[in-house]
Structure formats: structure tokens, C-alpha cells
C-alpha positions, 0 to 999 in steps of 0.5 A: 884742721889746725892750719885751716883754723889759723887761716880762718882766724886770720881771714876773720881779723882782716874782715874786722879791720876792713869793717872797722875802718868804715866804722871809724869814718862813720863815728867821726861823721856822726859824733865829732863835735858839731860845735868844732867841726861845723860841717859834714864835709869837715867831719867826713874829711877827718873820718877819711884820714882816720880810715886811711891811717887805720887800714895802712897800719893794720894792713887791711887792704893793699897800701895802694888801694887805701890810697884811692879812698879820698876819691871813693869817699869824695865821689859819694859825699861830695866834700869838695871839688873832685878836680882838687882831689884828683890833681894829687894823683898827677902832681909834679912830685908824682912825676918826680918819683916816676922819673926817678924810678924809671932811671933806677930800673935802668941800673938793674938792667945794665948792672950799674946798681951792683957797682953803686951798691959795692961802692957805698958798701966799701965806704960805709961797711956793713955795720947796721949802726953805721949804715943807719946813721950814714943814710939818716945824716946824708939825707938830713944834710941834703934836705937843709938846702933841697926839697925833701921829696927830691932828696928821698926820691934820689937817695932811696933807690941807691939804698935799695940797690945796696940791699938787693946787692946784699940779697935783701929783696923784700924789705918788709921782711927785713928789719935792718932794711926797714930801718935804713929806708925809714931813716932816710925819710925821717932824716929828710924831714928833720934836715928840712928845718935847718934852713929856709931852702928846706922846703916850701913850708919854711918859705910860708913861715918867712912870709908871715915873719916879714909881715910881722916884723915889716922888714926883709927876713935874712936867711942866716937868721933862720940858720942861727936860731934853729941851730941849737934845735937842729943839734938836739933833733940830730942827736935824739933822732940818731940815738933813738935809731940806734936804740931801736935797731935789732941787737947783734945784727949786721948786714952780710959781708965786711967793708974789706970784702966789698973793697976787694970786690970793687977792685975786682970789678971790670971797668965801667962799661959805656952803657953804665957810664951813660946811665950814671951820667943821666941820673947825675945830671938830673940830680944835679939840675934838680939840686941847682934849680935856683941857678937857671930858674930865671931862664927856664921857668918850667924846668922844675925838678919833676920835669928834669927827671921825666926828661932824663927817663925819656932819654934813657929809653933812647940809649942803645947798646953796642949791637944797636939794640934798645936797652930799655923797653917799656914792656919790661920797665913797667913791670919793675916801676914801683907804681904803689909808691906813687899811689901811696904818695898821691893818697897822702896828698889827697887826704891832706887836700880834703882836710884843707879844702873842707876847712877841717884843718882850720877847725882843729886850729880854732879848737886849739885857740879856745883852749885858754892858753896863756902863752906859758909852757903848756902853750909851747907844748900844745903848739909843738904837739898839734903841728907835728900831728897835723903834719903827719896827716897833711902836707908840711906846707898846708900845716904852715899855711893853717897853723902859723896864722892861728898861732899869731892870732891866739898869741896876739889875743893874749897880749904876747909877741907872736914871733917866738911862737911862730918859730916854735910852730915852725919846728912842728911843721917840719917834723913827722914820723908816723904815717906813710904820707908825704915823703914817708910814702916812699920807703913804704912804696919800696916795701916798708910796712906802715905798721912798722913805721907807726910803731917806731914812729909813735915812740919817737913822735912822743920823745920829740914832742917832749924834747922840743917842748922843753928846749923851745920853751927854755930858749924862748925864756932866754930870748933866743927867738926874738 
């Protein structure tokens, strides 16, 4: 009887969350200030994002199902051209994730995943602190010069292979595994700020800087100006990750054990070597895109990984039999990962296409900011939060011109404030949108990311506001 009662209460709770997500949408449509969100479409777009966020956090329905809400709502209320929304579900990044997922399925089939996992464990050991810091810093360093999505798509499967080797198959039930995957996504976001090559959002900012200054912008200037900010971000993020990890918990085994295991492994087989070369070749080509873009304009990282995935199906074993068969591979591919990522992109499209993000920016511009510390804090807070619900690039495209117009309106030099806005444009920790959908696709609970990411967001807003204000006072951003 007690068991049925408990099940009934859980069911009632799920029903409540499902209904309340719809209520949030309706509240936004009806009660968001019409003087700020002047159109029904803009209010509905904000409502859709809040509905999705609530369902993701409360797990009211499967994460992938929530990802289709932009299509459902837009079909009912015609907020924007549906082709713009649908395009997100077949974007280049989705193809990149699909290709990378297929390649890593091949590892499991031929046993390469165990070899890779054992190699990494013999290098890093099983200390949870070491593991978290290693994956965070690795993704941060790579994201300084590479697209964040490429970094997360390439690194996360390696970490997942290591976890499976340690018999951690359900990330949602393992806090150490959740922290490791989350640190990869967070590290990639932080690392993107380090150089102009960290993402398209940085190139958008550079375009505005060149318009303001009237001269070519040198990339080295970017690296120098953001160096102290990067140092603070890396230190604060690392400290936070170490502080939130469960105490006295480590992964099974020891570094010495995995060193011994690696030495006892048989020599790498022919098919293992082939699949390793295919993955490494795809990764290198994706990372060195700038070297051949002039000759192969269409060979973008997404298509490199798709080509590699197609090639992987052509490999045969010593008996001339196919190693990969689609009937088996499709059961192993993380389809939910791609749908969640696409849903986040689609939500951002709704905000941008309906002008909802511009409405938020215009509202900020009317707060009576005077260019002091409060102005800096508001810019940092709004850009970080906006980056969580839409793409970093879209946030840069919307926020930077508004910042420029507001600061010019109060008679100050907008350049330092553009740099400050760039900090927030690159950072986001809370919702499973953009690159943060990748660990969710592998089992990380959005509710866990929300709880841990919310506190880090508040900490980062405070640290970045104070440090950016101090640096601006010292003339650092001029």
C-alpha cells in the first residue's frame, strides 16, 4: 500500500511539473510587460524558453522530447518562419555530433575504447580531483584555438569510454561521472574567451571593435587584454569544481594498476589501429581547418566527421566481414544528444527571430545606467544569462551593438564595455543548451547541471564584475 502511495505521489508530481511548464508559457504570453515585449511572438518565445528550461530541470518528460517544443509551439502560434526553426535540427553541428558518435561506437565494437581508457587512466590516475581538473583544463586549452563544439564532441566520448571501462555505465547515477562530463563542457566555454579563434562570437566582437577604432584588430591584443580575466576564470572554476566534488570519493583502481594493465594489453590490432587513425585524422582536419579552407571551402569540421563515419563502415576484419553494421550502430548512437542540442539552438532562434532578445537588450538600455560599476555588473549578468538560453554568437550579435549605443548615449568610450560584454558572451553554465547539451546527451541530468551551475554563475558574475571594473579603471581595456 505504501509503495502504491509513493508511486502515486511521484506520478502527481510529474503531472504538476508538466502542467506548470505550460502555465509558465501562458503567464509569459499574458503578463510579460507589453511595453518591453511589444509583440505576441516575442512574449511567446520567452515563454517557450522558460517552458523548456523548467521541463529540462524537473525532468517532467524525456529531455529529447522537450527539445521539440520550439517546433510544437511555433506550429501552433506561428511566431516565425518554421524553416528557420527546423534548420536547427539538421545543422552542421548536429552532423558533427552524429559523425563523432558513430566513430566512437566503432571503438566499443573493436575494443579500442578499453585501450584508450586504460591509457588515460595510467596517465592521470583515479583521483577525482585530478580527473576533474585534467578534463576541464584540457578542454579549456583546446577551446582557446578551436570551436567549442568540436572540442566537446571530440573529448566527451573519450571521457565516457574511460568511465565505462571503470564500470560506470549510467552517468546520471554517478556524481563523479557527472562532474567529469560537466567539467568538459564548462572548460570549453571558458577556454573560448582566451583567443579570437575560440568561436564565432569572438569574431563578431572583433568586427564591432574594428568599426569603433577604424583600424585592423590584432589578435595578440585580444590575448593580452583577456589574460588576467582568463587567469581568474580558470582559478575560480577549478576551485569551485574541487569544492563541489563529493568528499573522500575516487574512481576505482589506481594509477599503478592501470599502468600495469596497459603493459599487459595485447599489441594494438589492425582494425583498432585503422579506427584510431580515422578518428585522429578527422580530429586533426577539424582542428587545422584554416590551413586548407582556401582549397576545400566546403570541407568544414562537421563534414570531415561525417566522411570519417562513412569510411568507418567500409572497413572489414581479417575474415573480410563488415565490422560496423548500421542495424547495430543505430542502437548505440546517442540520438537524444543531437535532439537536445538542436532544441537549444531552436530556442535561441525563436528569441532572435522574434526580436525577444533585442527587447531584453532595449529594456536594459532604459535602466538609467551611467557607466559605473552597476553598468559593468548589469552587462556581465545579462550577457551570461542570455548566453545560457541562446547561442553565444547570437548573444554577441545582439548585446554588443546595444552596449555600444548605450555607452555612447552617456558620453563614454564604448570600447572597454565591449570587452566586458565579451566576457559574458563566452560564459554559460546552467542550461543544457549549446555545448552543454553534449554531456546531457551522455546521461548528465540537467537538474544537476542547473544546481551546480547556478551557484557558479552567481560566483562568476561577482568575480567578473569586480575584476572587469577594476581593470577598466586602470585603463586596461583601452
